[in-house]
C-alpha positions as CSV (number, residue, x, y, z in Angstrom):
1,M,-74.1,22.5,71.9
2,K,-73.5,23.1,75.6
3,K,-76.3,22.2,78.0
4,R,-76.7,22.4,81.7
5,E,-77.1,19.3,83.8
6,L,-80.6,19.4,85.1
7,E,-82.6,17.4,87.6
8,F,-85.5,16.9,85.1
9,E,-85.9,17.0,81.4
10,L,-87.1,20.4,80.2
11,L,-87.7,22.0,76.8
12,P,-84.5,21.7,74.8
13,E,-84.4,25.5,74.4
14,I,-84.4,25.9,78.2
15,E,-81.7,23.3,78.7
16,A,-79.4,24.9,76.1
17,R,-80.0,28.6,76.8
18,Y,-77.3,30.7,78.4
19,S,-76.0,34.2,77.9
20,P,-72.8,33.9,75.7
21,M,-70.1,36.5,75.5
22,Y,-69.3,35.6,71.9
23,F,-71.3,35.7,68.7
24,G,-70.6,33.9,65.4
25,E,-70.8,35.2,61.9
26,G,-74.1,35.6,60.1
27,D,-77.1,37.9,60.1
28,V,-80.4,37.5,61.9
29,L,-83.0,36.8,59.2
30,E,-85.9,39.2,59.2
31,E,-88.4,36.4,59.4
32,D,-86.6,35.0,62.4
33,L,-86.5,38.4,64.1
34,R,-90.2,39.0,63.5
35,A,-90.9,35.5,65.0
36,M,-88.8,36.3,68.1
37,L,-90.8,39.5,68.6
38,L,-94.1,37.6,67.9
39,A,-93.1,35.1,70.6
40,A,-92.3,37.9,73.0
41,I,-95.7,39.5,72.7
42,Q,-97.4,36.2,73.4
43,A,-96.2,36.4,77.0
44,P,-98.8,36.8,79.7
45,S,-99.3,40.2,81.3
46,A,-101.2,41.6,84.2
47,Y,-104.7,42.7,83.0
48,N,-103.5,41.8,79.5
49,E,-101.9,45.3,79.4
50,Q,-99.0,44.1,77.2
51,P,-96.7,46.9,78.4
52,W,-93.6,45.7,76.6
53,R,-92.1,47.9,74.0
54,F,-89.1,47.1,71.7
55,Y,-86.6,49.1,69.7
56,V,-84.7,47.0,67.2
57,A,-81.2,48.2,66.3
58,K,-79.7,46.6,63.2
59,T,-77.9,49.6,61.6
60,Q,-74.6,50.9,62.8
61,Q,-76.2,54.3,63.4
62,D,-78.9,52.7,65.7
63,K,-76.3,50.7,67.6
64,E,-74.0,53.7,68.0
65,M,-77.0,55.6,69.6
66,L,-77.4,52.8,72.1
67,M,-73.7,52.5,72.7
68,E,-73.6,56.2,73.9
69,Y,-75.5,55.1,77.0
70,M,-73.7,51.8,77.7
71,L,-71.0,51.3,80.3
72,P,-67.6,50.6,78.6
73,G,-67.4,46.9,79.5
74,E,-70.5,46.0,77.6
75,K,-69.5,47.7,74.3
76,E,-66.5,45.4,73.6
77,W,-68.5,42.2,73.2
78,M,-71.9,43.5,72.1
79,V,-70.5,44.9,68.8
80,N,-70.3,41.4,67.4
81,A,-74.0,40.8,67.7
82,P,-75.9,41.7,64.5
83,V,-79.1,42.7,66.2
84,W,-79.8,44.5,69.5
85,I,-83.3,44.8,70.9
86,L,-84.0,47.4,73.6
87,L,-86.6,46.1,76.0
88,A,-88.8,48.7,77.7
89,G,-92.2,48.9,79.3
90,D,-95.0,51.5,79.2
91,I,-96.0,52.1,82.9
92,G,-98.8,54.5,82.1
93,D,-100.9,52.9,79.3
94,T,-103.3,51.0,81.6
95,H,-106.9,50.1,81.7
96,N,-107.5,52.3,84.8
97,G,-104.9,55.1,84.1
98,L,-102.9,54.1,87.1
99,Y,-99.2,53.2,87.3
100,N,-98.5,49.8,85.9
101,Y,-96.6,48.2,88.8
102,W,-96.3,44.9,86.8
103,S,-94.6,46.3,83.7
104,S,-91.1,45.1,84.5
105,F,-92.4,41.6,85.5
106,D,-94.4,41.4,82.2
107,A,-91.5,42.7,80.1
108,G,-89.2,40.2,81.7
109,C,-91.6,37.4,80.8
110,A,-91.6,38.7,77.2
111,W,-87.8,38.8,77.1
112,G,-87.9,35.1,78.3
113,F,-90.2,34.1,75.4
114,L,-88.1,36.1,72.9
115,S,-84.9,34.3,74.2
116,L,-86.4,30.8,73.9
117,E,-87.7,31.4,70.4
118,A,-84.3,32.7,69.4
119,Q,-82.7,29.6,70.8
120,R,-85.2,27.4,68.9
121,R,-84.3,29.1,65.7
122,G,-80.6,28.6,66.2
123,Y,-79.6,32.0,67.7
124,V,-78.2,33.0,71.0
125,T,-79.1,36.0,73.2
126,H,-77.6,38.0,76.0
127,C,-79.4,40.8,77.9
128,I,-77.5,43.6,79.6
129,G,-78.6,46.2,82.1
130,S,-75.4,48.2,82.3
131,F,-76.5,51.5,80.7
132,D,-77.9,54.9,81.6
133,R,-81.6,54.2,81.4
134,I,-82.8,57.7,82.3
135,D,-80.9,59.5,79.6
136,L,-81.5,56.7,77.0
137,R,-85.2,57.1,77.6
138,N,-85.0,60.6,76.2
139,E,-84.1,59.2,72.7
140,F,-87.7,58.0,72.3
141,Q,-91.0,59.7,71.6
142,K,-93.8,59.5,74.2
143,N,-91.1,58.7,76.8
144,E,-92.7,60.1,80.0
145,N,-94.1,56.6,80.9
146,L,-91.3,54.6,79.4
147,E,-89.1,52.4,81.7
148,I,-86.1,50.8,80.0
149,Y,-85.1,47.4,81.3
150,G,-82.5,45.9,79.1
151,I,-80.7,45.6,75.7
152,V,-80.7,42.1,74.2
153,A,-77.9,41.1,71.8
154,V,-79.1,38.5,69.3
155,G,-76.8,36.6,66.9
156,R,-75.6,33.2,65.8
157,P,-73.6,31.1,68.2
158,A,-69.8,31.5,68.0
159,P,-67.8,28.4,66.8
160,E,-67.0,25.8,69.5
161,E,-63.3,26.7,69.6
162,I,-64.3,30.2,70.7
163,T,-67.0,29.2,73.2
164,A,-65.0,26.3,74.6
165,K,-63.5,28.7,77.2
166,E,-67.0,29.9,78.3
167,K,-68.5,28.1,81.2
168,I,-72.3,27.8,81.6
169,P,-73.0,29.2,85.1
170,A,-74.6,26.8,87.5
171,R,-78.2,27.6,88.5
172,K,-79.5,27.4,92.0
173,S,-81.5,24.4,93.0
174,V,-85.3,24.4,93.2
175,N,-84.9,24.0,97.0
176,A,-82.5,27.0,97.2
177,V,-85.0,29.4,95.6
178,Q,-88.2,28.4,97.5
179,L,-89.4,30.8,100.1
180,R,-90.3,29.4,103.4
181,R,-92.8,30.8,106.0
182,K,-91.7,31.8,109.4
């Protein structure tokens, strides 16, 4: 399994996680899918609002509905993933009735937890954002406060002979991402 070279030892799932363009054969087991979603909803959230919402697409009909809103470049490789999970956030269901500014931050954390649990269970994930989020939102009930953030492809890793041509992108150093005061 590919891993990044890191300065410190981290959780094995963090070291091995990257967003592949290829998926292998095999379904995502229902128990594993539920565990990934359970991991996602354990993420911290501002005021414990838990704004994340998920739509799981496993059937061809559900995937075709999502494909209607994707940009062409995404469709070609996503079709090989057996499960797609749309990640959204409810920006209106709050303790004080005000706009949930933190919804995207919290949903992003939930996606991270989902991805790491998938990795732990032997799956790979790749999240895309190249789709028409406004029109896609209209496919769902109670959508007036729904913000759509990404669609996550979930599947088994492709065989090594296929992934050998993929390069795991380097990450910026800790020093490169630290903000500095004036």
